[in-house]
C-alpha positions as CSV (number, residue, x, y, z in Angstrom):
1,M,-0.3,0.4,-0.1
2,T,1.3,3.6,-0.8
3,A,1.2,6.3,1.0
4,A,-1.9,7.8,-0.9
5,D,-3.6,5.2,1.4
6,T,-7.5,6.8,1.1
7,F,-9.1,7.4,-2.4
8,P,-9.3,11.7,-1.3
9,K,-5.2,11.3,-1.4
10,R,-5.5,8.8,-4.4
11,L,-6.9,12.1,-6.3
12,L,-4.9,14.3,-5.2
13,A,-1.9,12.2,-6.8
14,N,-3.7,11.5,-9.9
15,A,-4.7,15.0,-10.6
16,Q,-1.1,15.8,-10.2
17,R,0.0,12.6,-12.3
18,F,-2.5,12.7,-15.3
19,G,-3.6,16.7,-15.2
20,E,-5.2,17.2,-18.4
21,R,-5.5,13.0,-19.5
22,V,-9.7,12.1,-19.4
23,A,-10.9,10.5,-16.4
24,F,-14.2,10.6,-17.2
25,R,-16.2,10.9,-20.5
26,E,-20.6,11.2,-20.4
27,K,-22.3,11.3,-23.0
28,E,-24.7,13.9,-23.2
29,F,-27.4,15.0,-25.7
30,G,-25.6,12.3,-28.2
31,I,-22.3,13.9,-27.5
32,W,-19.4,12.6,-25.2
33,R,-18.2,15.2,-23.1
34,E,-15.1,14.9,-21.5
35,I,-14.2,15.4,-17.7
36,T,-9.9,15.4,-16.9
37,W,-8.3,14.1,-14.3
38,R,-7.8,18.3,-12.9
39,E,-12.0,18.4,-13.6
40,Y,-12.5,15.7,-11.0
41,L,-10.6,17.3,-8.1
42,E,-11.8,20.2,-8.3
43,H,-15.6,19.3,-8.5
44,A,-14.8,16.6,-6.0
45,R,-13.3,19.3,-4.1
46,A,-16.2,21.7,-4.4
47,V,-18.3,18.9,-3.1
48,A,-16.6,18.5,-0.2
49,L,-16.2,22.2,1.1
50,G,-19.9,21.8,0.2
51,L,-20.8,19.4,2.1
52,A,-18.7,20.8,5.3
53,A,-20.9,24.1,5.1
54,L,-23.8,21.7,5.5
55,G,-22.8,19.8,8.0
56,L,-21.5,17.1,7.1
57,R,-19.0,15.6,9.4
58,R,-16.6,12.5,10.0
59,G,-18.1,8.9,10.3
60,H,-21.6,10.8,8.9
61,V,-23.2,8.5,6.5
62,I,-24.6,9.9,2.9
63,M,-27.0,7.7,0.7
64,L,-25.8,7.8,-3.4
65,I,-29.3,7.1,-5.6
66,G,-29.5,7.7,-9.5
67,D,-28.1,6.1,-12.8
68,N,-24.1,5.9,-13.1
69,R,-22.9,9.5,-13.4
70,P,-19.8,11.4,-12.5
71,E,-21.5,13.4,-9.9
72,L,-22.3,10.0,-8.4
73,F,-18.2,10.0,-7.6
74,Y,-18.0,13.4,-6.8
75,M,-20.0,13.1,-4.1
76,A,-18.2,9.7,-2.8
77,M,-15.0,11.1,-3.3
78,G,-16.1,14.7,-1.6
79,A,-18.0,12.8,1.0
80,Q,-14.6,10.5,2.1
81,A,-12.7,13.4,2.2
82,L,-14.3,14.7,5.1
83,G,-13.9,11.7,6.5
84,A,-17.9,10.8,5.9
85,I,-18.9,7.2,4.9
86,S,-20.9,7.0,1.2
87,C,-23.3,4.3,0.4
88,G,-24.9,3.7,-2.9
89,M,-28.9,2.5,-3.4
90,Y,-30.1,0.8,-6.4
91,Q,-32.2,3.0,-8.7
92,D,-34.8,0.7,-9.0
93,S,-36.1,0.5,-5.4
94,L,-39.4,1.1,-4.5
95,A,-39.8,4.0,-2.4
96,E,-40.3,2.2,1.1
97,Q,-37.1,0.0,0.6
98,L,-35.2,3.3,0.1
99,A,-36.6,4.7,2.9
100,A,-35.9,1.5,5.0
101,L,-32.2,1.1,4.5
102,I,-31.8,5.1,4.9
103,D,-33.2,5.0,8.2
104,F,-31.5,1.7,9.0
105,A,-27.7,3.4,8.4
106,G,-29.1,6.6,10.1
107,A,-27.9,8.8,6.6
108,R,-28.0,12.9,7.4
109,F,-27.7,13.6,3.6
110,V,-29.2,11.8,0.4
111,F,-28.1,12.4,-2.9
112,C,-30.5,11.9,-5.5
113,E,-30.2,12.4,-9.4
114,D,-33.4,13.4,-10.2
115,Q,-37.1,14.2,-9.6
116,E,-37.8,10.7,-9.5
117,Q,-35.8,9.9,-7.2
118,T,-36.4,12.7,-5.0
119,D,-40.4,11.8,-5.0
120,K,-39.2,9.0,-3.7
121,L,-37.5,10.4,-0.6
122,L,-40.2,13.0,-0.1
123,Q,-42.8,10.3,0.1
124,M,-41.4,9.0,2.8
125,E,-40.1,11.7,4.8
126,A,-41.9,11.0,7.7
127,R,-39.6,8.0,8.1
128,L,-36.7,9.5,7.6
129,P,-35.7,11.2,10.9
130,T,-32.2,11.5,10.4
131,V,-31.9,12.9,6.7
132,E,-31.2,16.9,6.8
133,R,-30.3,17.2,3.1
134,I,-31.1,16.4,0.2
135,I,-29.0,16.9,-2.8
136,V,-30.8,17.1,-6.3
137,E,-28.7,16.8,-9.2
138,D,-30.7,17.4,-12.2
139,W,-33.4,19.5,-11.5
140,R,-35.8,19.5,-14.3
141,G,-39.5,19.6,-13.6
142,M,-38.7,20.6,-10.1
143,W,-38.8,24.7,-10.4
144,R,-41.9,24.8,-8.0
145,Y,-39.9,22.6,-5.4
146,R,-39.7,24.5,-2.2
147,H,-39.0,21.9,0.5
148,P,-36.6,23.5,3.3
149,K,-34.3,20.1,3.3
150,L,-33.7,20.5,-0.9
151,I,-30.4,22.1,-2.4
152,A,-29.0,21.7,-6.0
153,F,-26.0,20.1,-6.6
154,A,-24.8,23.3,-8.7
155,D,-25.7,25.1,-5.9
156,L,-24.0,22.5,-3.1
157,E,-20.9,23.3,-5.6
158,E,-21.4,26.9,-5.3
159,L,-20.9,26.6,-1.6
160,G,-18.0,24.8,-2.2
161,R,-16.3,26.8,-4.5
162,E,-16.8,29.8,-2.2
163,A,-14.8,28.4,0.8
164,H,-12.1,27.1,-1.3
165,A,-12.1,31.1,-2.2
166,R,-11.7,31.7,1.2
167,D,-9.5,29.0,2.4
168,P,-7.5,26.9,-0.2
169,Q,-5.6,25.1,1.6
170,A,-8.9,23.5,3.5
171,F,-9.5,21.0,1.5
172,A,-5.9,19.8,1.5
173,R,-5.8,19.8,5.2
174,L,-9.5,17.7,5.3
175,V,-7.5,14.9,2.8
176,A,-4.6,14.9,5.1
177,E,-6.7,13.5,8.1
178,T,-8.4,10.8,6.3
179,R,-6.9,7.3,7.2
180,G,-6.5,4.1,5.2
181,E,-8.5,2.4,8.2
182,E,-11.5,4.3,8.1
183,V,-14.4,3.4,7.0
184,A,-15.1,4.4,3.3
185,I,-18.1,2.6,1.9
186,L,-21.1,1.0,3.4
187,C,-22.1,-1.6,0.3
188,Q,-25.5,-3.9,0.1
189,T,-24.7,-7.6,0.4
190,S,-27.0,-9.4,-2.1
191,G,-29.7,-10.4,0.3
192,T,-30.6,-13.8,-1.7
193,T,-31.4,-15.6,2.2
194,A,-31.8,-12.5,3.7
195,L,-32.5,-8.8,3.4
196,P,-29.9,-7.0,2.5
197,K,-26.9,-6.2,5.3
198,L,-24.4,-3.1,4.7
199,A,-20.5,-4.6,4.7
200,M,-18.3,-1.7,6.5
201,L,-15.4,-1.5,4.0
202,S,-12.3,0.9,4.5
203,H,-9.7,2.5,2.3
204,R,-7.5,-0.4,2.7
205,N,-9.7,-2.6,2.2
206,L,-10.8,-1.3,-1.2
207,L,-7.4,-0.2,-2.6
208,S,-5.3,-3.2,-0.9
209,Q,-7.7,-5.3,-3.2
210,A,-7.4,-3.3,-6.5
211,E,-3.7,-3.6,-5.9
212,N,-3.4,-7.7,-5.4
213,F,-6.0,-7.9,-8.6
214,L,-3.6,-6.1,-10.4
215,A,-0.6,-8.2,-9.4
216,V,-2.2,-11.5,-11.4
217,E,-4.2,-9.3,-14.0
218,P,-1.7,-7.6,-16.2
219,H,-4.5,-6.1,-19.1
220,I,-5.1,-2.8,-17.6
221,T,-3.1,0.2,-18.4
222,S,-4.2,4.1,-17.9
223,S,-4.5,4.2,-21.4
224,D,-7.9,1.8,-21.8
225,E,-11.2,2.7,-21.8
226,F,-14.0,1.2,-20.0
227,V,-17.8,1.9,-19.7
228,S,-19.5,2.2,-16.4
229,Y,-23.1,1.1,-16.6
230,L,-23.9,-1.4,-13.7
231,P,-25.2,-0.1,-10.5
232,F,-22.9,2.1,-8.5
233,A,-24.5,0.3,-5.1
234,W,-23.0,-3.2,-6.3
235,I,-19.4,-4.4,-5.3
236,G,-18.6,-4.7,-9.0
237,E,-18.8,-1.5,-10.3
238,Q,-17.5,-0.1,-6.8
239,M,-14.4,-1.7,-7.1
240,I,-13.5,-1.5,-11.2
241,S,-15.1,2.2,-11.6
242,Y,-13.5,3.3,-8.4
243,S,-11.1,1.3,-6.7
244,L,-9.1,0.2,-10.1
245,H,-9.5,3.5,-11.7
246,Q,-8.1,5.5,-8.8
247,T,-5.1,3.0,-8.6
248,V,-4.9,2.6,-12.7
249,G,-5.7,5.5,-14.2
250,F,-8.1,4.4,-17.1
251,T,-10.7,6.1,-18.6
252,V,-14.8,5.6,-17.3
253,N,-17.1,6.5,-19.9
254,F,-21.1,6.9,-19.1
255,P,-23.7,6.0,-21.4
256,E,-26.0,8.8,-22.2
257,E,-29.1,6.5,-20.5
258,P,-29.5,2.9,-19.5
259,E,-31.6,2.4,-22.3
260,T,-28.7,3.2,-24.4
261,A,-26.1,1.5,-22.6
262,Q,-25.4,-1.4,-25.4
263,R,-25.4,1.1,-28.1
264,D,-23.0,3.5,-25.8
265,F,-20.8,0.9,-25.2
266,R,-20.1,-0.6,-28.8
267,E,-19.1,3.2,-29.7
268,I,-16.8,3.1,-27.5
269,G,-15.4,-0.4,-27.9
270,P,-13.9,-0.5,-24.0
271,H,-10.5,-2.6,-23.3
272,F,-11.9,-4.7,-20.6
273,T,-15.4,-5.2,-18.7
274,F,-16.6,-6.8,-16.0
275,A,-20.3,-7.9,-15.3
276,P,-22.5,-10.0,-13.9
277,A,-23.9,-13.0,-15.0
278,R,-27.0,-11.9,-16.5
279,I,-25.4,-9.7,-19.1
280,Y,-23.4,-13.0,-20.8
281,E,-26.5,-14.6,-21.0
282,G,-28.6,-11.9,-22.4
283,L,-25.7,-11.2,-24.9
284,H,-25.5,-15.3,-25.7
285,S,-29.6,-15.2,-26.6
286,A,-28.9,-12.0,-28.3
287,V,-26.6,-13.7,-31.0
288,T,-28.6,-17.1,-30.6
289,V,-31.5,-15.1,-32.2
290,R,-30.5,-13.4,-34.9
291,I,-29.0,-16.7,-35.9
292,L,-32.5,-18.2,-35.6
293,D,-34.0,-15.5,-37.9
294,A,-31.1,-16.4,-40.4
295,G,-31.4,-18.5,-43.1
296,P,-30.7,-23.0,-43.1
297,L,-27.3,-22.4,-44.7
298,R,-26.3,-19.7,-42.6
299,Q,-27.4,-21.7,-39.2
300,A,-25.4,-24.3,-40.7
301,I,-22.3,-22.0,-41.0
302,Y,-22.5,-20.6,-37.7
303,R,-22.6,-24.1,-36.1
304,A,-19.9,-25.8,-37.8
305,A,-17.9,-22.5,-37.0
306,M,-19.0,-22.8,-33.4
307,S,-18.0,-26.4,-33.1
308,V,-14.5,-25.1,-34.1
309,G,-14.1,-22.7,-31.7
310,V,-15.7,-24.5,-28.9
311,R,-13.4,-27.7,-29.5
312,A,-10.4,-25.3,-29.9
313,V,-11.4,-23.9,-26.2
314,E,-11.8,-27.1,-24.6
315,L,-8.6,-28.5,-25.3
316,E,-7.4,-25.2,-23.9
317,A,-8.9,-25.6,-20.7
318,E,-7.9,-29.7,-20.6
319,G,-4.1,-28.2,-20.5
320,R,-3.8,-30.1,-24.2
321,P,-2.4,-29.4,-27.4
322,I,-4.3,-27.7,-30.3
323,P,-3.6,-30.0,-33.5
324,A,-2.4,-27.1,-36.1
325,W,-5.1,-27.8,-38.6
326,L,-7.7,-27.1,-36.0
327,R,-5.9,-23.5,-35.4
328,L,-5.8,-22.6,-38.7
329,L,-9.2,-23.6,-39.1
330,R,-9.7,-21.3,-36.0
331,A,-8.3,-18.4,-37.1
332,I,-10.2,-18.7,-40.5
333,C,-13.4,-18.7,-38.4
334,Y,-12.5,-15.8,-36.4
335,W,-12.1,-13.5,-39.4
336,S,-14.9,-14.5,-41.6
337,I,-17.6,-15.6,-38.3
338,Y,-16.5,-14.5,-35.1
339,R,-15.2,-11.2,-35.2
340,P,-18.2,-9.7,-36.9
341,I,-20.5,-11.0,-33.9
342,L,-17.6,-9.7,-31.5
343,D,-17.9,-6.4,-33.2
344,K,-22.2,-6.1,-33.3
345,L,-21.6,-6.8,-29.4
346,G,-19.0,-4.0,-29.0
347,L,-16.3,-6.6,-27.9
348,V,-13.7,-6.7,-30.7
349,R,-11.2,-4.4,-28.6
350,M,-11.6,-6.3,-25.9
351,R,-8.4,-7.9,-24.2
352,V,-10.1,-9.4,-21.2
353,A,-14.1,-9.5,-19.9
354,W,-14.8,-11.0,-16.2
355,N,-17.5,-12.7,-15.0
356,G,-18.5,-11.7,-11.3
357,G,-21.1,-11.7,-8.7
358,A,-22.9,-15.2,-9.7
359,S,-21.2,-18.1,-11.7
360,L,-21.2,-18.5,-15.2
361,G,-22.3,-21.8,-16.5
362,P,-19.7,-23.4,-18.4
363,D,-21.9,-23.5,-21.8
364,Y,-21.5,-19.5,-21.5
365,H,-17.4,-19.9,-21.1
366,K,-17.4,-21.8,-23.9
367,F,-19.6,-19.9,-26.2
368,F,-17.3,-16.6,-26.1
369,R,-14.3,-18.1,-25.7
370,A,-14.8,-20.0,-28.7
371,L,-15.8,-16.5,-30.6
372,G,-12.0,-15.3,-29.2
373,L,-13.1,-13.2,-26.1
374,N,-10.9,-13.5,-23.4
375,L,-13.7,-14.1,-20.8
376,K,-12.6,-15.2,-17.3
377,Q,-14.4,-16.0,-14.0
378,I,-14.1,-14.0,-11.1
379,Y,-15.4,-15.3,-7.5
380,G,-15.6,-13.1,-4.2
381,Q,-18.2,-11.4,-2.0
382,T,-18.8,-7.9,-0.8
383,E,-17.3,-8.8,2.1
384,I,-13.8,-9.1,0.7
385,A,-14.1,-6.2,-1.6
386,G,-15.5,-8.1,-4.3
387,I,-12.4,-10.5,-5.2
388,S,-10.7,-13.2,-4.3
389,C,-9.8,-16.0,-7.4
390,V,-10.0,-15.1,-10.6
391,H,-9.0,-17.6,-13.5
392,R,-5.3,-16.8,-14.8
393,D,-4.7,-16.3,-18.4
394,G,-3.7,-19.8,-19.7
395,Q,-5.3,-21.8,-17.1
396,V,-9.4,-21.1,-17.8
397,R,-10.9,-23.8,-16.8
398,F,-14.5,-23.0,-17.3
399,W,-15.7,-25.3,-14.2
400,T,-13.6,-24.0,-11.6
401,M,-13.5,-19.7,-10.3
402,G,-9.6,-19.6,-10.9
403,A,-7.2,-19.4,-7.9
404,P,-6.7,-16.8,-5.0
405,I,-5.3,-13.1,-6.3
406,A,-1.9,-12.1,-4.4
407,N,-2.1,-12.1,-0.7
408,T,-5.2,-13.8,-0.5
409,E,-5.8,-17.2,1.0
410,V,-8.3,-19.5,0.3
411,R,-9.5,-22.7,1.9
412,L,-12.2,-25.1,3.0
413,S,-13.7,-26.0,6.0
414,P,-14.5,-29.7,7.1
415,E,-18.3,-28.9,5.9
416,G,-17.3,-27.8,2.6
417,E,-17.8,-24.0,2.6
418,I,-14.9,-21.6,1.3
419,L,-13.0,-19.4,3.7
420,E,-11.4,-16.8,2.7
421,R,-8.6,-14.6,4.5
422,S,-6.9,-11.1,3.2
423,P,-6.2,-7.4,3.3
424,S,-9.4,-6.6,1.8
425,V,-12.1,-8.9,4.5
426,F,-14.5,-6.2,5.4
427,L,-14.8,-4.4,9.0
428,G,-18.1,-6.0,9.6
429,Y,-22.0,-5.7,9.1
430,Y,-22.7,-2.0,9.7
431,R,-24.6,-1.9,13.2
432,N,-25.3,-6.0,12.9
433,P,-22.3,-7.8,15.6
434,E,-24.3,-11.4,15.6
435,A,-23.7,-11.0,11.4
436,T,-20.1,-9.9,11.6
437,A,-19.6,-12.7,14.2
438,A,-21.2,-15.5,12.1
439,A,-19.0,-14.0,9.1
440,L,-16.1,-13.3,10.7
441,K,-14.4,-16.3,12.9
442,D,-10.3,-16.2,13.6
443,G,-9.3,-13.8,10.7
444,W,-11.5,-16.0,8.2
445,L,-14.0,-15.0,6.4
446,H,-17.1,-17.5,6.0
447,S,-18.5,-17.1,2.6
448,G,-21.7,-19.1,3.0
449,D,-20.5,-20.8,-0.5
450,Y,-20.4,-24.7,-0.6
451,G,-17.4,-26.0,-3.1
452,T,-14.4,-28.1,-3.4
453,M,-10.5,-27.8,-4.7
454,D,-9.7,-28.6,-8.5
455,P,-6.4,-30.6,-8.2
456,S,-5.0,-27.5,-10.1
457,G,-5.2,-25.6,-7.2
458,D,-8.6,-23.8,-8.4
459,I,-11.7,-23.3,-6.3
460,I,-15.0,-24.8,-7.4
461,L,-18.0,-23.8,-6.4
462,F,-21.5,-25.4,-6.2
463,D,-23.7,-23.1,-4.6
464,R,-24.6,-21.6,-1.5
465,M,-24.5,-23.8,1.7
466,G,-27.8,-23.2,2.2
467,D,-29.6,-23.8,-1.4
468,V,-27.8,-27.5,-2.3
469,I,-31.2,-29.3,-1.9
470,T,-31.0,-32.5,-0.1
471,M,-33.2,-35.0,-1.7
472,G,-35.5,-37.8,0.2
473,D,-32.8,-40.6,-1.1
474,G,-30.0,-38.4,0.7
475,T,-28.4,-37.2,-3.0
476,R,-27.3,-33.7,-2.7
477,V,-27.8,-31.5,-5.9
478,A,-26.6,-28.2,-6.5
479,P,-29.0,-26.4,-7.9
480,R,-26.9,-23.7,-9.4
481,V,-25.9,-26.1,-11.5
482,I,-29.2,-27.2,-13.5
483,E,-30.3,-23.6,-13.4
484,D,-27.5,-22.4,-15.9
485,M,-28.0,-25.1,-18.2
486,L,-31.9,-24.6,-18.5
487,K,-30.7,-20.8,-19.4
488,F,-28.3,-22.0,-22.0
489,T,-31.4,-20.5,-24.7
490,P,-32.7,-17.9,-25.2
491,Y,-36.5,-18.9,-24.7
492,I,-35.9,-19.3,-20.7
493,S,-35.0,-16.0,-18.7
494,E,-35.0,-17.7,-15.1
495,A,-35.2,-21.0,-13.9
496,M,-35.4,-22.2,-10.2
497,V,-34.8,-25.9,-9.4
498,V,-36.7,-27.8,-6.5
499,G,-36.7,-31.1,-4.8
500,E,-35.8,-30.3,-1.1
501,G,-36.6,-33.8,0.8
502,Q,-38.5,-35.2,-2.8
503,P,-38.2,-38.1,-4.3
504,Y,-37.1,-36.1,-7.8
505,L,-36.5,-32.5,-8.9
506,A,-38.8,-30.0,-10.3
507,A,-38.2,-27.1,-12.0
508,I,-40.1,-23.5,-11.9
509,L,-39.6,-21.6,-15.5
510,N,-39.5,-18.2,-16.5
511,I,-39.7,-17.6,-20.7
512,D,-38.1,-14.7,-22.3
513,M,-41.3,-13.0,-23.3
514,R,-39.6,-11.4,-26.1
515,T,-38.1,-14.2,-27.8
516,V,-40.7,-16.5,-27.4
517,G,-43.6,-14.3,-27.7
518,Q,-41.1,-13.5,-31.5
519,W,-40.8,-17.4,-31.7
520,A,-44.9,-17.5,-31.2
521,E,-45.6,-14.9,-33.7
522,D,-43.5,-16.8,-36.5
523,R,-45.8,-20.0,-36.0
524,G,-49.1,-18.0,-36.0
525,L,-49.7,-18.1,-32.4
526,A,-52.0,-15.5,-31.1
527,F,-51.5,-14.2,-27.2
528,T,-52.9,-11.5,-24.9
529,A,-49.9,-10.6,-22.2
530,Y,-46.9,-12.9,-20.4
531,T,-49.5,-15.0,-18.6
532,D,-51.6,-16.5,-21.6
533,L,-48.2,-16.8,-23.6
534,S,-47.0,-18.9,-20.7
535,Q,-49.0,-21.4,-21.2
536,K,-50.0,-22.0,-24.5
537,A,-50.2,-25.5,-25.2
538,E,-47.3,-25.0,-27.8
539,V,-45.4,-23.3,-25.5
540,L,-45.3,-25.8,-22.3
541,E,-44.0,-28.3,-25.7
542,L,-41.4,-26.0,-26.6
543,L,-39.8,-26.1,-22.6
544,R,-40.9,-29.9,-22.5
545,G,-38.2,-30.3,-25.1
546,L,-35.6,-27.9,-23.6
547,V,-35.7,-29.4,-19.9
548,A,-35.9,-33.2,-21.9
549,E,-32.7,-32.2,-23.2
550,T,-31.0,-30.7,-20.0
551,N,-31.6,-33.5,-18.3
552,R,-29.6,-35.8,-21.0
553,R,-27.0,-33.9,-20.0
554,L,-27.3,-35.0,-16.3
555,Q,-26.7,-37.7,-14.0
556,P,-29.4,-39.7,-13.6
557,Q,-30.3,-38.5,-10.0
558,W,-29.9,-34.8,-11.0
559,R,-32.7,-35.4,-13.8
560,M,-36.2,-33.2,-13.8
561,R,-39.4,-35.4,-14.0
562,R,-41.6,-32.2,-13.7
563,F,-42.1,-28.6,-14.3
564,V,-44.2,-25.7,-14.3
565,S,-43.9,-22.3,-16.7
566,L,-45.1,-19.7,-14.2
567,Y,-47.4,-17.2,-14.7
568,K,-45.4,-14.2,-14.7
569,E,-41.6,-13.4,-13.8
570,F,-39.5,-13.7,-11.1
571,H,-39.2,-9.8,-10.4
572,P,-37.0,-7.7,-7.4
573,D,-40.3,-5.6,-6.5
574,D,-42.0,-8.9,-5.7
575,E,-39.1,-10.2,-3.7
576,E,-38.2,-13.0,-5.5
577,L,-35.2,-11.8,-7.0
578,T,-32.4,-9.4,-5.6
579,R,-31.9,-6.1,-6.7
580,T,-28.3,-7.8,-8.8
581,R,-31.2,-10.3,-10.4
582,K,-30.2,-13.2,-8.2
583,L,-32.8,-16.3,-6.9
584,R,-34.0,-15.3,-3.7
585,R,-34.9,-19.3,-2.9
586,G,-36.0,-19.3,0.4
587,H,-39.0,-16.5,-0.5
588,I,-39.7,-18.2,-3.8
589,Q,-40.1,-22.0,-2.0
590,Q,-42.7,-19.9,0.6
591,R,-44.6,-17.7,-1.6
592,Y,-45.3,-20.8,-4.0
593,R,-45.4,-23.7,-1.6
594,D,-48.8,-24.6,-2.6
595,L,-47.6,-24.9,-6.4
596,I,-44.5,-26.8,-5.2
597,A,-46.8,-29.0,-3.2
598,A,-49.2,-29.8,-5.8
599,I,-46.3,-30.7,-8.4
600,Y,-45.3,-33.4,-6.0
601,A,-48.7,-34.3,-5.6
602,G,-48.9,-35.2,-8.8
603,A,-51.8,-32.5,-10.2
604,E,-52.2,-31.5,-13.5
605,S,-52.6,-28.0,-13.0
606,F,-52.5,-25.4,-10.3
607,Q,-54.9,-22.9,-9.8
608,A,-53.0,-19.4,-8.1
609,V,-54.6,-16.4,-6.2
610,V,-52.9,-13.2,-6.5
611,T,-53.9,-10.1,-4.9
612,V,-52.7,-7.2,-7.3
613,R,-52.4,-3.6,-6.1
614,Y,-52.5,-0.8,-8.5
615,E,-50.4,2.7,-8.0
616,D,-53.6,4.4,-7.3
617,G,-54.5,1.9,-4.4
618,R,-56.9,-0.4,-6.0
619,T,-56.8,-3.8,-5.8
620,A,-57.6,-6.5,-8.0
621,E,-57.7,-10.7,-7.5
622,L,-56.0,-12.8,-10.3
623,R,-57.0,-16.5,-10.6
624,P,-54.5,-17.7,-13.2
625,V,-54.0,-21.4,-14.2
626,M,-50.8,-23.6,-14.9
627,R,-50.4,-26.7,-16.1
628,I,-47.6,-29.0,-14.3
629,L,-46.0,-30.6,-16.8
630,S,-44.0,-34.2,-16.7
631,V,-40.8,-35.0,-18.5
632,E,-38.6,-37.8,-19.3
633,A,-35.8,-38.3,-17.0
């Protein structure tokens, strides 16, 4: 760790080192606007001194909510320069969820991107007794607002610039007082098994993680381009766009809107990326759908080319040499087939892509690596600042999660739980000593993940300890493995395997509305909405074939005998998914317990009773009927 042991100290050093080089690039009204490292420092300084003038002090918490914008980074950096703690929130959270988190954190200040987020807070004001100020970046549509707690971001910066004019050394003194061991951020855990907790991560935790990662990943340079489009509240975004950015100095690009992220991503053509599994799953589905729309000849050429790439990737993973004829075929396929696909996805300049947050099924790894993308798996948790293991170049075994990064130890408990130790292990959970004591024992982080060690030394992840299914005959099943295989098709967007204590496994499936809808239209099938489409006999037969195909690739004990196409998609607002789109299995099993009971009772259909609450307060009762189908095991 260098003398610059906090983020504000790093920013001061980087502003002096890089000066007029581009730190951020933001697209606004179709034009990319560049922000230099010097300007980054000026904004962060203005924010820090403005917050100080409003009363933010060391140890106070400031919550940040909005789409990825430079202003989020100015706010976090400015608050940390005062010794305060920043905490990102998911912008698609409901007003009640935001209020509960803000109140639990005891936040004094909240930063909102626009009117939508501001209205959520004002709606919940009675439940936010600690909030003193709400800072709004985009004031459009709010010219009539006269609430005493509201202040425009521009006015906050003006306060800071006035303070700097009065005392030009004030910011430097504040930064000098920051300490590496102090809490820098509160970061939400995924909350797959319970409500999200707030992990306390220090400057030293985050910066040591970045340095230890760079020690084994030499791909990133200060001249590189990166696109920031994942939620600021997620540790994955914090570790790349914040920690790694301050450590390396590359350029972070912000799309104009979430809806334009893919187009803006392709326009920039980043040199590296980090994304959760759902992003790669979506890209694979997009390619597959395009190929399905192509003619028979093009489909045949694509399948032949992919078989060449997959065979080469499998030999690489096994450590076996690739024959010269296969290398030649692969090179021809790259320039004629793979490269145009990568270009359409914005991946053609990419030296490395990492998957994290949830493991990516082996089929996806084979697909992307066959195209020539250097896709690698990252393993870690919020509680270890994001990363503890990563695949090494030339040693990408797609059934593993990689090997520990520098200064990191990983071992297994007698029960098979993955334990980790490094300088990046968090300080504990905010206001939750019981959970902290359970997670930190004798200096080791207890991950809650069930796994084993590959002979190569890589970690193999099966599933969460609490998610492993024990069937009636004692067979243990990692449902995630089966679910990844089921989702390796553009027609299934989400899947959950059940079977705890039962004689066989079953699956609850979500169809992909866009892809299955197109499939139905191509066959002249009329439908009204998701519920109707999900129960069409032809769609159910399509799903039956997909489940049967998956079964043929599984050992007999892991095969599914029954499945149901759910009448709705799993959704975070219904607490069925986390905000990072992971299954909340316990909640789903409780919510659909009657449906699961009907599956194992041998029923051929099930009628759900659902109460829907509209925005105007009205309620309605729906009674969708779902067919339960058997499949050859």
